[in-house]
C-alpha angles and dihedrals in degrees: 000000000000093000089049092052091046090052092047092052092053097057121088118279128199092264093056091053090068134065116282120251108275121251098177139045089246091058091048090053089048091050091049091050091048090052092045092052092046090052090053091048091048091055092047090049095049092046095048093045092051091050093048093048092047089048094054094043100039115093094186124081131198109232097208101035098091094039101056129097093223095068090050091051091050096050091047096048100043096058088045091055090045092053091048089053088056100037101053096057089041095054091044088053094048090056093047092051093050095050122104117194122186101315116216095204133020119209122190112210125193121188119216128174106284097357146047129227121215131198124184097215095193092060132056121250097357105133132123145160122248114211126184112254110249115243094243091057097050121117123219093264096049124100115234114241092005107066120087137193096237118033126200111246120207132175113249122236088029132112112249125195118200124195110200133194139145133233099208122001136359114291132178123226113200143161107182096197090058093045091239127139125150135160121245105216126186112247093012131091113215123190132209135173129206144150133206118225095194138036121250147103112285125190 
């Protein structure tokens, strides 16, 4: 029974199918954009469904409807306006995500196979490796495949700049609740900026 319960706890639940609670202004913007886009898609789905249902159930037809230039203008302009409603907030968000403003701390991150190396560039001799905690060493309150032996500590409500590269293959450094995801590529130095507006432990 214990193994069945353990297996059940490791599958996705309804909570893990949604976005995580935001812990940064960037993630709040991403959540707002997600909701905005879903609302546009909902309106399109309802409109198209209503048209299809009325098309199947309606026994009458309009002789001149499909021959006119007006209907073609309407079904060309409406999708264009819809795409503009999605594209403008999307482009604004892309520029916000790329901007780096006066970082308080710079952290250099190097991806290795199975672990990450961190260096606090603004301080001397602060560097460490962060290994994933083995399953047999986990405590009851730890998360399997997420907890590490050395965690990165950052001040909240401060701008953090992270310089990311890799030593061997391409890795991906991400914290969903902060709205941060960036590739660590060998031979290339990528940069990302973020801040946390609340304290906590983020995976």
